[in-house]
C-alpha positions in Angstrom: -28.1 95.6 175.1 -28.8 98.3 172.5 -27.1 101.6 171.7 -30.1 103.2 173.4 -29.1 101.3 176.6 -25.5 102.5 176.1 -26.9 106.0 175.9 -28.8 105.5 179.2 -25.6 104.1 180.8 -23.8 107.3 179.6 -21.4 105.3 177.5 -22.5 107.3 174.4 -23.5 110.8 173.6 -26.0 111.6 170.9 -24.3 113.1 167.9 -25.6 114.7 164.7 -23.4 114.1 161.7 -23.3 115.1 158.1 -21.8 114.0 154.8 -18.7 116.2 155.3 -17.9 114.6 158.7 -18.4 111.1 157.3 -16.2 111.9 154.3 -13.5 113.2 156.7 -13.7 110.2 158.9 -13.4 107.8 156.0 -10.5 109.9 154.6 -8.7 109.5 158.0 -9.2 105.8 157.9 -8.0 105.6 154.3 -4.9 107.6 155.2 -4.1 105.1 157.9 -4.8 102.1 155.7 -2.3 103.5 153.2 0.3 104.4 155.9 0.0 100.9 157.5 1.7 99.5 154.4 4.8 101.5 154.8 7.5 98.9 155.0 10.1 101.4 156.4 8.0 101.5 159.6 8.3 98.9 162.4 5.9 96.1 162.4 4.5 97.3 165.7 3.8 100.7 164.3 2.2 99.3 161.1 -0.1 97.2 163.2 -1.0 100.2 165.4 -1.8 102.3 162.3 -4.0 99.6 160.9 -5.7 99.2 164.2 -6.3 103.0 164.3 -8.0 102.8 160.9 -10.4 100.1 162.2 -11.2 102.1 165.3 -11.8 105.2 163.1 -14.2 103.1 161.0 -16.1 101.9 164.0 -16.4 105.5 165.1 -17.7 106.4 161.6 -20.5 103.9 161.9 -21.4 105.2 165.3 -21.5 108.8 164.0 -23.7 107.7 161.1 -26.0 106.0 163.7 -26.3 109.3 165.7 -23.8 108.6 168.5 -20.3 109.0 169.7 -18.4 107.2 172.5 -17.9 109.0 175.7 -14.1 109.4 176.2 -14.0 108.0 179.7 -13.7 104.3 180.6 -12.9 101.7 178.1 -13.7 103.7 175.0 -11.7 101.6 172.5 -13.4 98.5 173.8 -16.8 100.1 173.5 -16.1 101.5 170.1 -15.2 98.0 168.9 -18.3 96.4 170.6 -20.5 99.0 169.0 -20.0 97.3 165.6 -22.4 94.7 166.7 -25.1 97.3 167.0 -24.3 99.6 164.1 -23.3 97.5 161.1 -24.3 94.2 162.5 -20.8 92.9 162.5 -20.4 89.2 163.2 -19.1 88.1 166.6 -15.8 86.7 165.1 -14.9 90.1 163.6 -15.5 91.9 166.9 -13.6 89.3 168.9 -10.6 89.4 166.6 -10.6 93.2 166.6 -10.8 93.2 170.4 -8.0 90.6 170.6 -5.9 93.0 168.5 -6.9 95.9 170.7 -5.3 94.0 173.7 -2.3 93.1 171.6 -1.9 96.8 170.5 -2.0 97.9 174.2 0.9 95.7 175.1 2.9 96.8 172.0 2.1 100.5 172.6 2.7 100.7 176.3 4.6 97.7 177.6 6.8 95.7 175.3 8.5 96.3 172.0 8.5 93.6 169.4 5.4 91.6 170.4 3.7 92.0 167.0 4.5 89.6 164.2 4.5 90.4 160.5 1.6 88.0 160.2 -0.4 89.8 162.9 0.3 93.2 161.2 -0.9 91.8 157.9 -4.0 90.3 159.6 -4.8 93.6 161.2 -4.4 95.5 157.9 -6.7 93.0 156.2 -9.3 93.2 159.0 -9.3 97.0 158.7 -9.6 96.9 154.9 -12.5 94.5 155.2 -14.1 96.7 157.8 -13.7 99.7 155.5 -15.7 97.9 152.8 -18.3 96.7 155.2 -18.8 100.3 156.6 -19.0 101.7 153.1 -21.6 99.1 152.0 -23.6 99.7 155.2 -23.5 103.5 154.7 -24.6 103.0 151.1 -27.5 100.8 152.2 -28.6 102.6 155.3 -27.3 106.2 155.1 -26.7 107.1 151.4 -27.1 110.8 152.0 -24.0 110.7 154.2 -21.9 109.6 151.2 -20.9 112.6 149.2 -19.1 111.6 146.0 -17.5 108.4 147.2 
């Protein structure tokens, strides 16, 4: 299934982006990558912030590709899955991020203390890696969307 199929299924809307929007989206992710390191925050919250950075980055790749996720249904899941179609992320990365999505949902809505220090560190490292992958992909495929990075 392609992003065009997602558009037909109404999981996406077409979206025209520009360098300013991409710069702002990357800045939001960078802010979250920084804040996810704040040791005075709970491990659950640091994990959540790092997850948010990764989700923001996946949305950045979608915007650069000319789309945005429709906010109904499983939009976090679809945003993560879109990485397969935008930057060509490997299955292991997407599976890990999706596993962390489920873990985040439990920590956010159901049970406190379900995130370990190791999981928070893994989520942060995954988000950092994704940041570099997205930047490299933008540089290779959409250099006009990178303004002064």
